[in-house]
PDBQT receptor file of N, H, CA, C and O in Angstrom, charges set to zero:
ATOM      1  N   MET A   1      13.870  35.878   7.530  1.00  0.00    +0.000 N 
ATOM      2  CA  MET A   1      13.040  37.044   7.304  1.00  0.00    +0.000 C 
ATOM      3  C   MET A   1      12.075  36.778   6.148  1.00  0.00    +0.000 C 
ATOM      4  O   MET A   1      10.950  37.277   6.143  1.00  0.00    +0.000 OA
ATOM      5  N   GLN A   2      12.518  35.997   5.179  1.00  0.00    +0.000 N 
ATOM      6  H   GLN A   2      13.432  35.591   5.182  1.00  0.00    +0.000 HD
ATOM      7  CA  GLN A   2      11.651  35.719   4.041  1.00  0.00    +0.000 C 
ATOM      8  C   GLN A   2      10.377  34.995   4.477  1.00  0.00    +0.000 C 
ATOM      9  O   GLN A   2       9.306  35.212   3.910  1.00  0.00    +0.000 OA
ATOM     10  N   GLU A   3      10.503  34.138   5.483  1.00  0.00    +0.000 N 
ATOM     11  H   GLU A   3      11.374  33.962   5.943  1.00  0.00    +0.000 HD
ATOM     12  CA  GLU A   3       9.326  33.430   5.989  1.00  0.00    +0.000 C 
ATOM     13  C   GLU A   3       8.299  34.416   6.542  1.00  0.00    +0.000 C 
ATOM     14  O   GLU A   3       7.100  34.268   6.305  1.00  0.00    +0.000 OA
ATOM     15  N   LEU A   4       8.770  35.413   7.274  1.00  0.00    +0.000 N 
ATOM     16  H   LEU A   4       9.744  35.533   7.466  1.00  0.00    +0.000 HD
ATOM     17  CA  LEU A   4       7.872  36.433   7.818  1.00  0.00    +0.000 C 
ATOM     18  C   LEU A   4       7.249  37.250   6.690  1.00  0.00    +0.000 C 
ATOM     19  O   LEU A   4       6.051  37.533   6.720  1.00  0.00    +0.000 OA
ATOM     20  N   ILE A   5       8.043  37.627   5.706  1.00  0.00    +0.000 N 
ATOM     21  H   ILE A   5       9.016  37.397   5.683  1.00  0.00    +0.000 HD
ATOM     22  CA  ILE A   5       7.522  38.367   4.550  1.00  0.00    +0.000 C 
ATOM     23  C   ILE A   5       6.453  37.548   3.851  1.00  0.00    +0.000 C 
ATOM     24  O   ILE A   5       5.405  38.079   3.485  1.00  0.00    +0.000 OA
ATOM     25  N   ASP A   6       6.709  36.254   3.663  1.00  0.00    +0.000 N 
ATOM     26  H   ASP A   6       7.561  35.823   3.961  1.00  0.00    +0.000 HD
ATOM     27  CA  ASP A   6       5.737  35.378   3.011  1.00  0.00    +0.000 C 
ATOM     28  C   ASP A   6       4.442  35.272   3.815  1.00  0.00    +0.000 C 
ATOM     29  O   ASP A   6       3.355  35.241   3.239  1.00  0.00    +0.000 OA
ATOM     30  N   GLN A   7       4.552  35.218   5.135  1.00  0.00    +0.000 N 
ATOM     31  H   GLN A   7       5.436  35.244   5.603  1.00  0.00    +0.000 HD
ATOM     32  CA  GLN A   7       3.349  35.156   5.973  1.00  0.00    +0.000 C 
ATOM     33  C   GLN A   7       2.544  36.446   5.859  1.00  0.00    +0.000 C 
ATOM     34  O   GLN A   7       1.317  36.408   5.771  1.00  0.00    +0.000 OA
ATOM     35  N   LEU A   8       3.226  37.578   5.861  1.00  0.00    +0.000 N 
ATOM     36  H   LEU A   8       4.223  37.608   5.933  1.00  0.00    +0.000 HD
ATOM     37  CA  LEU A   8       2.535  38.862   5.721  1.00  0.00    +0.000 C 
ATOM     38  C   LEU A   8       1.868  38.968   4.353  1.00  0.00    +0.000 C 
ATOM     39  O   LEU A   8       0.755  39.481   4.240  1.00  0.00    +0.000 OA
ATOM     40  N   LYS A   9       2.534  38.493   3.338  1.00  0.00    +0.000 N 
ATOM     41  H   LYS A   9       3.438  38.077   3.430  1.00  0.00    +0.000 HD
ATOM     42  CA  LYS A   9       1.950  38.520   1.991  1.00  0.00    +0.000 C 
ATOM     43  C   LYS A   9       0.741  37.587   1.906  1.00  0.00    +0.000 C 
ATOM     44  O   LYS A   9      -0.229  37.883   1.207  1.00  0.00    +0.000 OA
ATOM     45  N   ALA A  10       0.802  36.460   2.618  1.00  0.00    +0.000 N 
ATOM     46  H   ALA A  10       1.589  36.219   3.185  1.00  0.00    +0.000 HD
ATOM     47  CA  ALA A  10      -0.328  35.528   2.632  1.00  0.00    +0.000 C 
ATOM     48  C   ALA A  10      -1.552  36.166   3.280  1.00  0.00    +0.000 C 
ATOM     49  O   ALA A  10      -2.686  35.768   3.014  1.00  0.00    +0.000 OA
ATOM     50  N   GLU A  11      -1.309  37.166   4.136  1.00  0.00    +0.000 N 
ATOM     51  H   GLU A  11      -0.388  37.489   4.353  1.00  0.00    +0.000 HD
ATOM     52  CA  GLU A  11      -2.401  37.894   4.777  1.00  0.00    +0.000 C 
ATOM     53  C   GLU A  11      -2.896  39.064   3.922  1.00  0.00    +0.000 C 
ATOM     54  O   GLU A  11      -3.784  39.810   4.333  1.00  0.00    +0.000 OA
ATOM     55  N   GLY A  12      -2.320  39.213   2.746  1.00  0.00    +0.000 N 
ATOM     56  H   GLY A  12      -1.598  38.607   2.412  1.00  0.00    +0.000 HD
ATOM     57  CA  GLY A  12      -2.831  40.222   1.818  1.00  0.00    +0.000 C 
ATOM     58  C   GLY A  12      -1.948  41.440   1.615  1.00  0.00    +0.000 C 
ATOM     59  O   GLY A  12      -2.325  42.347   0.873  1.00  0.00    +0.000 OA
ATOM     60  N   LEU A  13      -0.770  41.490   2.258  1.00  0.00    +0.000 N 
ATOM     61  H   LEU A  13      -0.464  40.754   2.860  1.00  0.00    +0.000 HD
ATOM     62  CA  LEU A  13       0.112  42.628   2.076  1.00  0.00    +0.000 C 
ATOM     63  C   LEU A  13       0.959  42.454   0.819  1.00  0.00    +0.000 C 
ATOM     64  O   LEU A  13       1.260  41.334   0.408  1.00  0.00    +0.000 OA
ATOM     65  N   THR A  14       1.332  43.564   0.225  1.00  0.00    +0.000 N 
ATOM     66  H   THR A  14       1.087  44.474   0.559  1.00  0.00    +0.000 HD
ATOM     67  CA  THR A  14       2.260  43.533  -0.897  1.00  0.00    +0.000 C 
ATOM     68  C   THR A  14       3.675  43.382  -0.344  1.00  0.00    +0.000 C 
ATOM     69  O   THR A  14       3.888  43.484   0.864  1.00  0.00    +0.000 OA
ATOM     70  N   ASP A  15       4.633  43.141  -1.226  1.00  0.00    +0.000 N 
ATOM     71  H   ASP A  15       4.460  43.058  -2.207  1.00  0.00    +0.000 HD
ATOM     72  CA  ASP A  15       6.032  43.062  -0.796  1.00  0.00    +0.000 C 
ATOM     73  C   ASP A  15       6.433  44.334  -0.060  1.00  0.00    +0.000 C 
ATOM     74  O   ASP A  15       7.029  44.280   1.015  1.00  0.00    +0.000 OA
ATOM     75  N   LYS A  16       6.105  45.461  -0.642  1.00  0.00    +0.000 N 
ATOM     76  H   LYS A  16       5.621  45.505  -1.516  1.00  0.00    +0.000 HD
ATOM     77  CA  LYS A  16       6.476  46.752  -0.062  1.00  0.00    +0.000 C 
ATOM     78  C   LYS A  16       5.820  46.951   1.311  1.00  0.00    +0.000 C 
ATOM     79  O   LYS A  16       6.466  47.422   2.247  1.00  0.00    +0.000 OA
ATOM     80  N   GLN A  17       4.548  46.594   1.426  1.00  0.00    +0.000 N 
ATOM     81  H   GLN A  17       4.023  46.211   0.665  1.00  0.00    +0.000 HD
ATOM     82  CA  GLN A  17       3.845  46.727   2.697  1.00  0.00    +0.000 C 
ATOM     83  C   GLN A  17       4.426  45.787   3.748  1.00  0.00    +0.000 C 
ATOM     84  O   GLN A  17       4.554  46.162   4.913  1.00  0.00    +0.000 OA
ATOM     85  N   ALA A  18       4.775  44.573   3.346  1.00  0.00    +0.000 N 
ATOM     86  H   ALA A  18       4.671  44.267   2.400  1.00  0.00    +0.000 HD
ATOM     87  CA  ALA A  18       5.340  43.604   4.283  1.00  0.00    +0.000 C 
ATOM     88  C   ALA A  18       6.675  44.107   4.828  1.00  0.00    +0.000 C 
ATOM     89  O   ALA A  18       6.926  44.026   6.031  1.00  0.00    +0.000 OA
ATOM     90  N   LEU A  19       7.526  44.624   3.951  1.00  0.00    +0.000 N 
ATOM     91  H   LEU A  19       7.322  44.690   2.974  1.00  0.00    +0.000 HD
ATOM     92  CA  LEU A  19       8.814  45.148   4.394  1.00  0.00    +0.000 C 
ATOM     93  C   LEU A  19       8.630  46.355   5.297  1.00  0.00    +0.000 C 
ATOM     94  O   LEU A  19       9.367  46.518   6.269  1.00  0.00    +0.000 OA
ATOM     95  N   ARG A  20       7.668  47.194   4.993  1.00  0.00    +0.000 N 
ATOM     96  H   ARG A  20       7.069  47.061   4.204  1.00  0.00    +0.000 HD
ATOM     97  CA  ARG A  20       7.399  48.373   5.834  1.00  0.00    +0.000 C 
ATOM     98  C   ARG A  20       6.888  47.935   7.201  1.00  0.00    +0.000 C 
ATOM     99  O   ARG A  20       7.269  48.516   8.218  1.00  0.00    +0.000 OA
ATOM    100  N   ALA A  21       6.029  46.916   7.238  1.00  0.00    +0.000 N 
ATOM    101  H   ALA A  21       5.720  46.445   6.412  1.00  0.00    +0.000 HD
ATOM    102  CA  ALA A  21       5.515  46.405   8.508  1.00  0.00    +0.000 C 
ATOM    103  C   ALA A  21       6.652  45.874   9.372  1.00  0.00    +0.000 C 
ATOM    104  O   ALA A  21       6.669  46.099  10.582  1.00  0.00    +0.000 OA
ATOM    105  N   ILE A  22       7.589  45.177   8.766  1.00  0.00    +0.000 N 
ATOM    106  H   ILE A  22       7.575  44.994   7.783  1.00  0.00    +0.000 HD
ATOM    107  CA  ILE A  22       8.736  44.656   9.502  1.00  0.00    +0.000 C 
ATOM    108  C   ILE A  22       9.581  45.802  10.038  1.00  0.00    +0.000 C 
ATOM    109  O   ILE A  22      10.055  45.743  11.173  1.00  0.00    +0.000 OA
ATOM    110  N   GLU A  23       9.773  46.836   9.241  1.00  0.00    +0.000 N 
ATOM    111  H   GLU A  23       9.388  46.884   8.319  1.00  0.00    +0.000 HD
ATOM    112  CA  GLU A  23      10.531  48.012   9.675  1.00  0.00    +0.000 C 
ATOM    113  C   GLU A  23       9.854  48.680  10.880  1.00  0.00    +0.000 C 
ATOM    114  O   GLU A  23      10.532  49.111  11.813  1.00  0.00    +0.000 OA
ATOM    115  N   ILE A  24       8.535  48.763  10.858  1.00  0.00    +0.000 N 
ATOM    116  H   ILE A  24       7.985  48.413  10.100  1.00  0.00    +0.000 HD
ATOM    117  CA  ILE A  24       7.786  49.353  11.964  1.00  0.00    +0.000 C 
ATOM    118  C   ILE A  24       7.959  48.528  13.234  1.00  0.00    +0.000 C 
ATOM    119  O   ILE A  24       8.168  49.083  14.312  1.00  0.00    +0.000 OA
ATOM    120  N   VAL A  25       7.874  47.203  13.111  1.00  0.00    +0.000 N 
ATOM    121  H   VAL A  25       7.705  46.751  12.234  1.00  0.00    +0.000 HD
ATOM    122  CA  VAL A  25       8.052  46.325  14.265  1.00  0.00    +0.000 C 
ATOM    123  C   VAL A  25       9.464  46.466  14.823  1.00  0.00    +0.000 C 
ATOM    124  O   VAL A  25       9.650  46.520  16.038  1.00  0.00    +0.000 OA
ATOM    125  N   LYS A  26      10.459  46.525  13.940  1.00  0.00    +0.000 N 
ATOM    126  H   LYS A  26      10.308  46.480  12.952  1.00  0.00    +0.000 HD
ATOM    127  CA  LYS A  26      11.850  46.691  14.377  1.00  0.00    +0.000 C 
ATOM    128  C   LYS A  26      12.008  47.988  15.163  1.00  0.00    +0.000 C 
ATOM    129  O   LYS A  26      12.606  47.990  16.239  1.00  0.00    +0.000 OA
ATOM    130  N   ASN A  27      11.485  49.074  14.643  1.00  0.00    +0.000 N 
ATOM    131  H   ASN A  27      11.000  49.072  13.769  1.00  0.00    +0.000 HD
ATOM    132  CA  ASN A  27      11.606  50.364  15.321  1.00  0.00    +0.000 C 
ATOM    133  C   ASN A  27      10.846  50.377  16.648  1.00  0.00    +0.000 C 
ATOM    134  O   ASN A  27      11.295  50.986  17.619  1.00  0.00    +0.000 OA
ATOM    135  N   PHE A  28       9.707  49.711  16.685  1.00  0.00    +0.000 N 
ATOM    136  H   PHE A  28       9.343  49.217  15.896  1.00  0.00    +0.000 HD
ATOM    137  CA  PHE A  28       8.938  49.607  17.926  1.00  0.00    +0.000 C 
ATOM    138  C   PHE A  28       9.739  48.851  18.983  1.00  0.00    +0.000 C 
ATOM    139  O   PHE A  28       9.836  49.290  20.129  1.00  0.00    +0.000 OA
ATOM    140  N   ALA A  29      10.310  47.713  18.592  1.00  0.00    +0.000 N 
ATOM    141  H   ALA A  29      10.231  47.356  17.661  1.00  0.00    +0.000 HD
ATOM    142  CA  ALA A  29      11.091  46.914  19.535  1.00  0.00    +0.000 C 
ATOM    143  C   ALA A  29      12.289  47.703  20.049  1.00  0.00    +0.000 C 
ATOM    144  O   ALA A  29      12.610  47.640  21.236  1.00  0.00    +0.000 OA
ATOM    145  N   LYS A  30      12.946  48.438  19.172  1.00  0.00    +0.000 N 
ATOM    146  H   LYS A  30      12.686  48.488  18.208  1.00  0.00    +0.000 HD
ATOM    147  CA  LYS A  30      14.098  49.237  19.589  1.00  0.00    +0.000 C 
ATOM    148  C   LYS A  30      13.684  50.345  20.549  1.00  0.00    +0.000 C 
ATOM    149  O   LYS A  30      14.432  50.675  21.470  1.00  0.00    +0.000 OA
ATOM    150  N   SER A  31      12.506  50.921  20.347  1.00  0.00    +0.000 N 
ATOM    151  H   SER A  31      11.899  50.654  19.600  1.00  0.00    +0.000 HD
ATOM    152  CA  SER A  31      12.057  51.989  21.243  1.00  0.00    +0.000 C 
ATOM    153  C   SER A  31      11.644  51.445  22.609  1.00  0.00    +0.000 C 
ATOM    154  O   SER A  31      11.809  52.127  23.620  1.00  0.00    +0.000 OA
ATOM    155  N   LYS A  32      11.117  50.243  22.647  1.00  0.00    +0.000 N 
ATOM    156  H   LYS A  32      10.984  49.689  21.825  1.00  0.00    +0.000 HD
ATOM    157  CA  LYS A  32      10.684  49.643  23.911  1.00  0.00    +0.000 C 
ATOM    158  C   LYS A  32      11.832  49.001  24.681  1.00  0.00    +0.000 C 
ATOM    159  O   LYS A  32      11.784  48.901  25.907  1.00  0.00    +0.000 OA
ATOM    160  N   PHE A  33      12.860  48.569  23.961  1.00  0.00    +0.000 N 
ATOM    161  H   PHE A  33      12.899  48.651  22.965  1.00  0.00    +0.000 HD
ATOM    162  CA  PHE A  33      13.999  47.898  24.577  1.00  0.00    +0.000 C 
ATOM    163  C   PHE A  33      15.301  48.545  24.097  1.00  0.00    +0.000 C 
ATOM    164  O   PHE A  33      16.089  47.916  23.391  1.00  0.00    +0.000 OA
ATOM    165  N   PRO A  34      15.523  49.811  24.487  1.00  0.00    +0.000 N 
ATOM    166  CA  PRO A  34      16.683  50.541  23.967  1.00  0.00    +0.000 C 
ATOM    167  C   PRO A  34      18.028  49.889  24.301  1.00  0.00    +0.000 C 
ATOM    168  O   PRO A  34      18.988  50.039  23.545  1.00  0.00    +0.000 OA
ATOM    169  N   LEU A  35      18.107  49.178  25.404  1.00  0.00    +0.000 N 
ATOM    170  H   LEU A  35      17.327  49.056  26.018  1.00  0.00    +0.000 HD
ATOM    171  CA  LEU A  35      19.362  48.506  25.743  1.00  0.00    +0.000 C 
ATOM    172  C   LEU A  35      19.715  47.414  24.736  1.00  0.00    +0.000 C 
ATOM    173  O   LEU A  35      20.880  47.046  24.586  1.00  0.00    +0.000 OA
ATOM    174  N   PHE A  36      18.700  46.906  24.053  1.00  0.00    +0.000 N 
ATOM    175  H   PHE A  36      17.754  47.205  24.175  1.00  0.00    +0.000 HD
ATOM    176  CA  PHE A  36      18.915  45.844  23.073  1.00  0.00    +0.000 C 
ATOM    177  C   PHE A  36      18.855  46.366  21.643  1.00  0.00    +0.000 C 
ATOM    178  O   PHE A  36      18.791  45.586  20.693  1.00  0.00    +0.000 OA
ATOM    179  N   GLY A  37      18.875  47.682  21.493  1.00  0.00    +0.000 N 
ATOM    180  H   GLY A  37      18.927  48.316  22.265  1.00  0.00    +0.000 HD
ATOM    181  CA  GLY A  37      18.749  48.290  20.166  1.00  0.00    +0.000 C 
ATOM    182  C   GLY A  37      19.759  47.776  19.167  1.00  0.00    +0.000 C 
ATOM    183  O   GLY A  37      19.418  47.498  18.018  1.00  0.00    +0.000 OA
ATOM    184  N   GLY A  38      21.004  47.648  19.599  1.00  0.00    +0.000 N 
ATOM    185  H   GLY A  38      21.281  47.874  20.533  1.00  0.00    +0.000 HD
ATOM    186  CA  GLY A  38      22.041  47.141  18.702  1.00  0.00    +0.000 C 
ATOM    187  C   GLY A  38      21.795  45.705  18.291  1.00  0.00    +0.000 C 
ATOM    188  O   GLY A  38      21.965  45.346  17.126  1.00  0.00    +0.000 OA
ATOM    189  N   ALA A  39      21.395  44.883  19.247  1.00  0.00    +0.000 N 
ATOM    190  H   ALA A  39      21.257  45.174  20.193  1.00  0.00    +0.000 HD
ATOM    191  CA  ALA A  39      21.122  43.478  18.949  1.00  0.00    +0.000 C 
ATOM    192  C   ALA A  39      19.915  43.342  18.028  1.00  0.00    +0.000 C 
ATOM    193  O   ALA A  39      19.919  42.536  17.098  1.00  0.00    +0.000 OA
ATOM    194  N   ILE A  40      18.896  44.127  18.293  1.00  0.00    +0.000 N 
ATOM    195  H   ILE A  40      18.892  44.782  19.048  1.00  0.00    +0.000 HD
ATOM    196  CA  ILE A  40      17.695  44.088  17.446  1.00  0.00    +0.000 C 
ATOM    197  C   ILE A  40      18.060  44.494  16.026  1.00  0.00    +0.000 C 
ATOM    198  O   ILE A  40      17.631  43.855  15.065  1.00  0.00    +0.000 OA
ATOM    199  N   GLU A  41      18.844  45.545  15.893  1.00  0.00    +0.000 N 
ATOM    200  H   GLU A  41      19.192  46.064  16.674  1.00  0.00    +0.000 HD
ATOM    201  CA  GLU A  41      19.275  46.011  14.576  1.00  0.00    +0.000 C 
ATOM    202  C   GLU A  41      20.047  44.920  13.834  1.00  0.00    +0.000 C 
ATOM    203  O   GLU A  41      19.836  44.701  12.642  1.00  0.00    +0.000 OA
ATOM    204  N   LYS A  42      20.939  44.240  14.550  1.00  0.00    +0.000 N 
ATOM    205  H   LYS A  42      21.110  44.418  15.519  1.00  0.00    +0.000 HD
ATOM    206  CA  LYS A  42      21.738  43.187  13.922  1.00  0.00    +0.000 C 
ATOM    207  C   LYS A  42      20.875  42.019  13.462  1.00  0.00    +0.000 C 
ATOM    208  O   LYS A  42      21.100  41.466  12.386  1.00  0.00    +0.000 OA
ATOM    209  N   VAL A  43      19.890  41.640  14.270  1.00  0.00    +0.000 N 
ATOM    210  H   VAL A  43      19.707  42.089  15.144  1.00  0.00    +0.000 HD
ATOM    211  CA  VAL A  43      19.008  40.538  13.880  1.00  0.00    +0.000 C 
ATOM    212  C   VAL A  43      18.255  40.896  12.605  1.00  0.00    +0.000 C 
ATOM    213  O   VAL A  43      18.211  40.110  11.659  1.00  0.00    +0.000 OA
ATOM    214  N   PHE A  44      17.669  42.075  12.586  1.00  0.00    +0.000 N 
ATOM    215  H   PHE A  44      17.705  42.714  13.354  1.00  0.00    +0.000 HD
ATOM    216  CA  PHE A  44      16.905  42.474  11.406  1.00  0.00    +0.000 C 
ATOM    217  C   PHE A  44      17.821  42.700  10.211  1.00  0.00    +0.000 C 
ATOM    218  O   PHE A  44      17.453  42.391   9.077  1.00  0.00    +0.000 OA
ATOM    219  N   GLU A  45      19.004  43.234  10.459  1.00  0.00    +0.000 N 
ATOM    220  H   GLU A  45      19.302  43.485  11.380  1.00  0.00    +0.000 HD
ATOM    221  CA  GLU A  45      19.966  43.478   9.381  1.00  0.00    +0.000 C 
ATOM    222  C   GLU A  45      20.427  42.158   8.769  1.00  0.00    +0.000 C 
ATOM    223  O   GLU A  45      20.568  42.040   7.552  1.00  0.00    +0.000 OA
ATOM    224  N   LYS A  46      20.657  41.177   9.624  1.00  0.00    +0.000 N 
ATOM    225  H   LYS A  46      20.542  41.273  10.613  1.00  0.00    +0.000 HD
ATOM    226  CA  LYS A  46      21.137  39.875   9.155  1.00  0.00    +0.000 C 
ATOM    227  C   LYS A  46      20.138  39.221   8.204  1.00  0.00    +0.000 C 
ATOM    228  O   LYS A  46      20.530  38.595   7.219  1.00  0.00    +0.000 OA
ATOM    229  N   TYR A  47      18.872  39.366   8.496  1.00  0.00    +0.000 N 
ATOM    230  H   TYR A  47      18.553  39.875   9.295  1.00  0.00    +0.000 HD
ATOM    231  CA  TYR A  47      17.848  38.676   7.724  1.00  0.00    +0.000 C 
ATOM    232  C   TYR A  47      17.110  39.561   6.733  1.00  0.00    +0.000 C 
ATOM    233  O   TYR A  47      16.209  39.086   6.042  1.00  0.00    +0.000 OA
ATOM    234  N   SER A  48      17.468  40.822   6.648  1.00  0.00    +0.000 N 
ATOM    235  H   SER A  48      18.200  41.207   7.209  1.00  0.00    +0.000 HD
ATOM    236  CA  SER A  48      16.784  41.702   5.714  1.00  0.00    +0.000 C 
ATOM    237  C   SER A  48      17.426  41.615   4.337  1.00  0.00    +0.000 C 
ATOM    238  O   SER A  48      18.587  41.224   4.214  1.00  0.00    +0.000 OA
ATOM    239  N   PRO A  49      16.674  41.976   3.299  1.00  0.00    +0.000 N 
ATOM    240  CA  PRO A  49      17.265  41.968   1.960  1.00  0.00    +0.000 C 
ATOM    241  C   PRO A  49      18.433  42.939   1.896  1.00  0.00    +0.000 C 
ATOM    242  O   PRO A  49      18.373  44.029   2.463  1.00  0.00    +0.000 OA
ATOM    243  N   LYS A  50      19.488  42.543   1.209  1.00  0.00    +0.000 N 
ATOM    244  H   LYS A  50      19.537  41.657   0.749  1.00  0.00    +0.000 HD
ATOM    245  CA  LYS A  50      20.645  43.411   1.044  1.00  0.00    +0.000 C 
ATOM    246  C   LYS A  50      20.360  44.412  -0.073  1.00  0.00    +0.000 C 
ATOM    247  O   LYS A  50      19.440  44.223  -0.870  1.00  0.00    +0.000 OA
ATOM    248  N   GLN A  51      21.152  45.469  -0.122  1.00  0.00    +0.000 N 
ATOM    249  H   GLN A  51      21.899  45.623   0.525  1.00  0.00    +0.000 HD
ATOM    250  CA  GLN A  51      20.966  46.513  -1.129  1.00  0.00    +0.000 C 
ATOM    251  C   GLN A  51      20.910  45.909  -2.531  1.00  0.00    +0.000 C 
ATOM    252  O   GLN A  51      20.080  46.310  -3.348  1.00  0.00    +0.000 OA
ATOM    253  N   ASP A  52      21.792  44.946  -2.813  1.00  0.00    +0.000 N 
ATOM    254  H   ASP A  52      22.467  44.620  -2.150  1.00  0.00    +0.000 HD
ATOM    255  CA  ASP A  52      21.835  44.319  -4.136  1.00  0.00    +0.000 C 
ATOM    256  C   ASP A  52      20.594  43.488  -4.403  1.00  0.00    +0.000 C 
ATOM    257  O   ASP A  52      20.232  43.258  -5.557  1.00  0.00    +0.000 OA
ATOM    258  N   ASP A  53      19.933  43.030  -3.329  1.00  0.00    +0.000 N 
ATOM    259  H   ASP A  53      20.227  43.216  -2.392  1.00  0.00    +0.000 HD
ATOM    260  CA  ASP A  53      18.760  42.167  -3.465  1.00  0.00    +0.000 C 
ATOM    261  C   ASP A  53      17.450  42.965  -3.475  1.00  0.00    +0.000 C 
ATOM    262  O   ASP A  53      16.371  42.371  -3.472  1.00  0.00    +0.000 OA
ATOM    263  N   ASP A  54      17.528  44.295  -3.486  1.00  0.00    +0.000 N 
ATOM    264  H   ASP A  54      18.404  44.777  -3.488  1.00  0.00    +0.000 HD
ATOM    265  CA  ASP A  54      16.334  45.117  -3.381  1.00  0.00    +0.000 C 
ATOM    266  C   ASP A  54      15.465  44.950  -4.608  1.00  0.00    +0.000 C 
ATOM    267  O   ASP A  54      15.774  45.482  -5.674  1.00  0.00    +0.000 OA
ATOM    268  N   PHE A  55      14.383  44.216  -4.460  1.00  0.00    +0.000 N 
ATOM    269  H   PHE A  55      14.132  43.784  -3.594  1.00  0.00    +0.000 HD
ATOM    270  CA  PHE A  55      13.495  43.940  -5.588  1.00  0.00    +0.000 C 
ATOM    271  C   PHE A  55      12.432  45.016  -5.739  1.00  0.00    +0.000 C 
ATOM    272  O   PHE A  55      11.612  44.938  -6.653  1.00  0.00    +0.000 OA
ATOM    273  N   LEU A  56      12.425  46.003  -4.879  1.00  0.00    +0.000 N 
ATOM    274  H   LEU A  56      13.092  46.066  -4.137  1.00  0.00    +0.000 HD
ATOM    275  CA  LEU A  56      11.393  47.053  -4.947  1.00  0.00    +0.000 C 
ATOM    276  C   LEU A  56      11.789  48.203  -5.855  1.00  0.00    +0.000 C 
ATOM    277  O   LEU A  56      10.927  48.980  -6.264  1.00  0.00    +0.000 OA
ATOM    278  N   ASP A  57      13.067  48.333  -6.181  1.00  0.00    +0.000 N 
ATOM    279  H   ASP A  57      13.767  47.701  -5.849  1.00  0.00    +0.000 HD
ATOM    280  CA  ASP A  57      13.493  49.445  -7.031  1.00  0.00    +0.000 C 
ATOM    281  C   ASP A  57      13.218  49.188  -8.482  1.00  0.00    +0.000 C 
ATOM    282  O   ASP A  57      13.520  50.031  -9.326  1.00  0.00    +0.000 OA
TER     283      ASP A  57
């Protein structure tokens, strides 16, 4: 996930904007493929920053 965040930041997004963009994509994918909602959630959860790693607070 960090690689994707870094690519978004290279395009001019802030950390917060990059994470929000990823959240939007995740929600979009879940809405388009509801049967895979659990799997999509797990993929994003696995690679997303953990609560302890939250650098935005």
